[in-house]
N, C-alpha and C positions, 0 to 999 in steps of 0.2 A: 566727675563731680555731680552730685545730685542737684537737679534744677529745683528752683523755688518759684511758686506763683506769686509770692509777696516777699520780695527780697528785702524790703524795708523792715519786715518783721524780724530780721536777724538782729536789729538794734536791741531787741529784748535780751540778747545774750549779755548786754552790759549789766544786767541785774546780778551777774555772777560776781562783779567787783565788790559791791558792798557786802555781799554774802561772805566772801572770803575774808574781807577786812574784819567783819564781826567775829569770825572764828579765831582770827589772829589776836584780837583784843580780848578774848574771853579770859576771865581771871583764872590763874592756875591754882591748883590745890597747894595749901601751906603744909610744910613739914612740921610735925609735932613729936615731942619726946615722950615715949611711953615708959613709965617707971618700971614696969615688969620686965626685967632683963631676961629672965628665963623664958618668958612667953615669946619674946622676940627671937631668942636663939632657937627655940623649938620650931618656930614657924618661919624661919628665914627663907628656906627654899620655897615654901608654898607662897610666901608673900611676893617674892620676885616673879614667880609664874603668874600670880594674880595681877600684879602690876602691869606685866606685858599684855595680858589678856584684856585688862581694863583699857589700856591705851588703844589696842586694836579695835575694841568695841566702840570706843569713843570716835575713832577715825571712821568706822563703818557708818555711823550715824551721819557724819559729815558727807561721806560719799553718796549716801541715800538721798540726802537733801540736794546735793549738787546735781545728781542725775535727774531728779524731779525738775529742778530749775532749767536745766539744759533742755529737757523734753518739752517743757512749756514754751520755752523761747523758740525752739525749732518749729513747734506746731503753729505758732503765730506766723511764721514765714511760709507756711503751706507747701511743704515739699511734695513732689509728685514723681511718679515714674511713668514711662510710656510703655504700654503693653499691647499686644495684638488683641483685636476684639471682633467678634462675629456679630454684625448688626442685625442679621436675620433672626438672632435669638430673641430680639425685642419684639419687633412688629413686622409682619409680612402682608403686603397687599398684592393679591393675584388679579391680573387683568386677563380675561379670556376672550379672545375674538370669537363671537358667536355668529358671524356673518355667513351668508349662503355658501361661499367658497370653502368654508371649513367642513362641509359635508362631502367633499371630494374623497373618493376612495382610492386606495392602493393597498389591498388586503384589508386594513382597518381604515377608518376615516381620520382625517386630520383632527377633527374634534375629539375623537376618542383618545388619540395620542396626546392632545392638549390636556385632557383631564388627568391622564396618568402623570404627566410632567407637573401639573399643578399640585397633585397630592404629594409628590416628592418634595415640593418646595415649601410645604406647610411647616411652620415653626413659630413658637411664641404666640402672640396674639395675631389672629388672621382676619383679613377683610377680603371680600371678593367683589369684583366689578365685572359685569358682562358688557362687552363693547359692541353694542348695536350702533345704528346710526346716531342714537342718543344713548350715552352710557347710563347704566343702571346699577345701583349698589344693591346687592342681594344679601350681603353679610358684612357686619362691621364688628371688629374687635372681639372675636370669639376664639375658643380653644380649637386645637387642631382636629379633634374628633368631630366637633360640630361642623367645622369647615369641610371635612372630608365627606360627611353626609350630604351637605349642600351640593358639593361638586358632583356627587354621584347622581343627583336628580336634575342636573342642568341638561338642556337640550339646545341644539343649534337653531338659530332663527333663519328667516329668509329675508334678510335685509343687508344693507351695506354695513361697514364698520367705521368707527371713529376712535382710533387708538390715541390720537393726540389729546383730545378732551378727556379721555379715560385716564391718561397719565396725570393730567392736571388735577382731576378729581381724586386720584390716589394720593397726591401730595396734600390735598385738603384734608383727607382722612388722617394722614400721618401728622399733619401740622408741624410742630417743632420736635416731634419725637424721632429717635433714630429708628431705622428700619430698612426694608428692602421692597422694591417694586418689581414684580416679575410680569413681563408682558409676553403672553403666549399667543402666537398668531402664525398664519402662513405668509404674511407680508406680501401677498400676491397682487394687491390692488390698492396699496397705500403709498403715499409720498414719504419714503424713508428719510430723505433729507430733512423734512420737517420733524420727523420723529427723533432724529439724532440731535436736532437743535433743542427739542424739549428735554431729551435725556440729559444733555450737558447742563441745561438750566437746573434740572432737579438734582443731579448728582452732587454730592458733597461728602464731607467726612462722616456724616451721620446717615446719609441716604444713598443706597446703592440701587441702580436700575439695571435689570437683566432683560435682554431680548432672547426669547426662545423660539426658534424657527421650527414649525411642524409641517412645512410644505412637503409635497410628494410629487411623483411623476404621474399625474392624472391625464386622462384623455377626455375630450368633451366636444360635443356639437349640441347647441341648445337654442331655445327660443329666446331671442333677445329683444323682440319688439312685437307689439300687437296693436293694430288700429281697428277698434270695434265700432261698427256703424249699425244703424237700424237694419240695413239690408245686405251687409257684407262684412266679412272679417278678413283682414289682411295680416298675415303672419310673416315675421322675419326670422330666419334661421341662420346662425353663423357656425361654420366649421372651424374650430380652433386648432385642429390637428394639422401637422405638416404634410399630410397626404389627403388625396381626394376621398370623399365619403358619400355613400348613397343613403339618403334618408327618405322617410315617408311621413305624412301627416294624416291624422284621422280626426274627424269631428264626431264627438260622441255625446248622445243624450239618452238618459235613462238606461245606460249600459248598452246602448245599441249604436252601431256605427251608421251615421246618416250621410256622411260624405268622406271621400278619400282623395288624397292628392296624387297617389301613384308614386313611383320612384322618382326622386329628384337627386341629381348629382350636384354636389357642392364642392367646388375647388378648395384647395388648401387655404386656410385663413381668409375665406371669402364668405359673402352673405348672399343668400337667395330668399326670394319672397314668394308667397302663394296666397291666392284669394279664394275664400269660400263664399260663394255668391249669395247664400241665404243665411241670415242670422236667426237661429232658432230662438223662440221665446223661452223665458225661464232660465234654468241653469243647464249649461253644457260645458264640455271641456275639449281641448285639442291635445292630442298625444303625439309625441315625436318618437319615431322608432328608427334604428335600434337603440336600446338602452346603452348608457355609457357610465363613466365614473362619477358623474354629477347628475343625480336624478331630478333635482328640484327644478331645473329648467327644461325638462322633457315634457312637462305638463303645463298647460295654460287654461285657467278656468274663465268662463264667460257667463255674465249675468245680463239678461235682457228683460225689460218690462214685459209683462204678459200681453199688453195691448200695443200693437204695432202701428195702427192707423188712427187718425183723428176723423170722426164722423162730421162732415160738413154739409149743411143745407144751403144751396144757393137759390134765393128767390129772385127771379128776373122775368121780364117780358121779352127779352131779346134772346136770340139764338147765336150760338157759336161766337161768344164774346172772347176777348183776349183774357179776361179774368177766368172764364170757364176753362179755357185751354190751359192756362197756367196751373189751375187747381188739378185738372186731370193729369197733368204731367208729373205731379208729385207722388212719389211712392209712399209718402207719409199720410196722405189724405184719402179718405173714402168719401166720394162726392155723390150727393143726390141733388138734382136740379128740378125745381118745380116752377110752373108758370101760373101766376095768379089768374083768377081768384082762388083756384083750388090748390091747397098746400099739402094735401094728403096723397097725391098721386104724382110720381115723378115722371120725367119725360120719356121713360121707358115703359110707362104704363103700370109700374109696380106701386102697390099701396105702401105708404110709409107713415111713421109717426113723426111729424115735423119737429115737435118740441122735445124729442129725445136725442137730438144731435148735440155734439159738443160745441159747435160753432154754427151760427146762422148768419148769412150775409144777404143784405138787401142791395140789389144792383140793377139800376135802370128799370124800375118798376113803374107801372101806371097808377096814377092816383085814383081815389074814389070818384066814381061817376064817369070815368073814361072807359073805353072798351077794354075788357080784360083787366080792369083795375082791381086793386086790392079791396077787400071788404072793410066796412067801417070798423070792425073790431080787431083787425089784424095787428095794429100796433099795440092795442091793449093786451092782446095775447102775447105779443113779443115782450111787453113790459113784465107780464107775469112770469114769463120764461127766464128773463134776466134776474128778476127778484129772487127766484128759486135757485140761482146759481148758473144760469146759462150765460153764453157769451155772444154778443151781437156786434156785427160790423155794418155800419151804414156808409155806403159809398156815395160820392158826390154825383149829382145830375142837375140839369138846368133848373128844374122846378122843385128842388128838394126843400126850399124854404116854404113851399105851399102845403106841405104835408102836415097833418096833425099827428105828431109823433108821440103823443101822450107825454110821459115823463122821461122819454129816452133821448132828448136833445141835450148834448153836453157842450155845444157851442151855440151862441146866438148868431143866426144867419140873417144878414141884412141883404143888400142888393148883390146881384151877380156882376162881377167886374169883368170887363173885356179888355185885357191888357196882357202883354207878354212879360212874364216874370220867372225868376229862378226860385225853385223850392229848395230850401237848405235845412239840414238837420240841426236841431237844437240840443237833442239828447242822444248820445250813443248808447244803445242798449242791445238786447238780444237780436232784434230784427232790423236794427239800423247800423250794426257794426261794420257791414260791408261798405258803408259810406264814410268810414272814419278818415280815409286819406283824402277824399273829395266830398266835402259836406254838402255842397250844392249838386244834387243828383238828377234834377229834372227841370224841364222848361214847360210852363203852362201858359195858355192863352186865355183861359177862362177860370175864374175861381170866385168864391164867395168872400165878400167883405164880412169877416166874422170876428167875434170876440169870445174868449173861453169863459165858461161858467165856473162857478166856485168849485174847487177841488178837481178841476180838469187839468191834466198834465199835457202840455203842448210838446209834441215830439219833433215836428217840423213845421216851418212857417215860411211865408213870403211877406216881407215888409211888416213883420210883427203880427200878421194875420195867420191864425192857425190853419194848417193844411192837414196835418196828422195829429190826432189827439186821442187820449184814452182817459177813462174815468172808471173808478170802482163804483158799482151801483148795487146796493144791497149785497146779495151773495154773488152776483155776477159782475161782468165787465162790459163796457160799451166802448167801441172804437169808432172814431170819425175819420173816414178816408176822404179827404176833400179834393183829391185829384180827380178831375173829370177826364177819364181815359181818352175820350174822343178829341179832347182839346189839349193833349199832352204827348210828349215823346216818350214818357216813361214806359208805356206798354210795349214799345219796340226794343227796349234795352235788355241785355242779358240779366241785369239785376232785378227785373220785374218778377219773374217766377220765383227767384230766390227770396225776394222780399215777401211775397205772399206765403211761401212755404214757412218762412221763419215767423211771420205774423200769426199764422194759424196755430203753430206750435206754442207761441207765446200766449195767445188767448186761451188755449186749452190747457195751458200749464203742463204740457207734456214734459216728462223728465228726460234729460239728455242721457242717452245710453252710456256715454263716457263717464258720467257720474257714478255709475254702478260698477265700473271696471277700473280698479285702482292699482297703483304700484305699491309694493310693500314699503314700509318705512313711514307711511303717512299716519298722522294722529288726528282724530276727530273728537271734538267735545260735544256731548249730547246730554239730554235730560237723563238723570239716573234711571236705569232700567236694566233688565236682564239681557245680556248680550251673548249670543252664541258664536263662538269662534270655531275654526277648523278642528281644534283639539279639546275644547272645554266650553263651559258655560259659566258666566259670572254676572253679578250685579255691579254695574259701574257707570260712571258718567264720562269716561274717557276710553275711546277705542283705539288701541295700538295695533296697526296692521303689520305684524311681524311674522306672520305665517302665510303660506300660500294656501288658498282654498276659499271657502264661502263663509262670510260673516252675516249674521242676521240681527237686525235691530231696527227700530222705527217701523216695524212691519214690512221691512224690505230686505232683499238679499243682495249682498255686495261680493264681487269677486276680487281677490287680491293675488297678484302675481309678481315674481321677481323682476323680470324684464330689465335686467341690468347687465350690459355687456362686460363691464369690468369684473363683476362678481362671477360671471360665467367663464372668464378667461383663466381657468385653473391650470391650463397647460403652460402658462408663463412661469419662468423661473422666479423664485422669491427675489424681490428687489433688495432684500437685506444682504444676500450673498454677494451683490455687486459692490457693496461698500466695504471699506477697510474695517469697520466695526461689525464683524459678522456675529452670528448667534453665539451666545455665551452659555457655557455649561453650568448647570445648577450645582454649585459646590459652596463650601463655606465662603461667605463674603467677608474676608478679613480686612480690617482697617486698624489703624493705630489710635489708641485712646489714652488720654492723660488720666492716671489714677492717683487721686489725692491721698497722701499718707497721714494727714493731720489727725483724723479720727483714731487711727490705729496708735499713733504716738500718744494721744490723750488717754487712750485706754491703758497704755503701758505706764503712763505717769500715775494714773489712778491706782494701778496695782502696786507701784513702787511706794506710793504714799500710804496705802493700806498696810504694806509690809513695815513701814516706818512706825506706824501706830502699834502694830503687833510687837515690834522690837522694843519700843520704849516701855510698853506694858510688861514685857518679859524681863526687862532690866530692872523694873521696880520703880520707875519714875512716875508711873500713873497709879 
């Protein structure tokens, strides 16, 4: 029996009852006597035939009208039939994994195989999503020819992948339309359980989800980590193969090998590290040999600021102080020491330009009028230095409040206090972060009763009296170091040289080399400008690090590398094969669909009624 979507519509068949009654009650023709007997005799046979034909034609009109009424009544009931239907003929959304692991080779790359499968899956209206760590729509609702051209121009990236969000994005593209979502990946570094949950959520009578596995049997040993410092580079290499492998590392700058590791044996599924002792300035790279099936993790790029050391001038009348020794111990600092009143000759007898240093420190100096004291114009010169962008650190000493420091005083110094107190950090920043777990880091027995001036930022204090403070002054900065070293235990602590190294870098605003060396997948928003990437150049306000190599913007160069152990693990079998729902073949995705017959029936009714008009006119009633 044919099913109906609106069974109540069958009530319309009741209209046949009055229709039939009207036909039964229709007046019948009356018999009349025709006087011409001869005429009747001559046409007797013909009259009988015409009477039969007339009855038949009269009945035909009844059946035409009956058929029209039945058709209209059935159309109201909305009959339908269930037929097989290929949803892919409507809309297809292709999701292509473009992560780093898709570059793994076995004859051809996984990505090349993915493109071939994607082209086979095109049908109807096509959309394409590339699954990076953040999914991107590269095509939406276009013909197969256009989609094929786009697929031919796609390239794999050097990022992780996000198939789950890509599938949800594909559903957003389809909305309520029928179609197919085709996910093409190696499934080597994803949580397939999560993907299967998403698949079951999206799958319905109108949406079919296909997983296509393009994994292969690749071999790999790659660079999975890199710790870049100002003075060394530590490299981590993992052998993903089930057998031991010998590798070597080369540090290359300007196409010249400047350091080598020699042969390193790496056990199966093990990690080895190697340190290059000197980080070259500018751009360099580290290459791993021998090459294997995944080339992207055999090279790591390095970007280092061109200036490695901060030039510091220490003005002091003391020799061999703890501060001087701490500054000399830092690899980040190039130190000159001068003894007042002469500031142009360092303690080694070399002539220097005092106000060309990045940072100047006054420490245990003699006042004007004392033996070897500073000159009357020294602080005025220092003020001019700071106004023009220099950085000055003034350290505490017993008579500091007696100095005429021009406009360089950022705290009001009152009397010198003689009391034992703890110094505690008020603000955790670049040079106080080591005190984050224990904010009170030093004990002092002498300190100034001081109050901060306007716009002075207090970094550390004792009983609300500033001990460490900083202030922006015109183009430069002034730092008040209120710890008197001879009356404090801070100078003997391991944190003392670390603090001074961090403070000098903070004052000079040196850039952290780690900020120049990034992992791929990062996105940075900048002022709109021309950005040079490893493969192109474009004007943009957003930099997407999805390639390995050097990026240039803001007049700086940045290195981007994969450094992702899961993406490099291409020897691992596809996790999809471990599940009961294995990869599906791209065939017609048949499902059943209800096909409504009402429109066809109405068309039939229209044709019947048109024939009725034709018949009535032919009969002569019109």
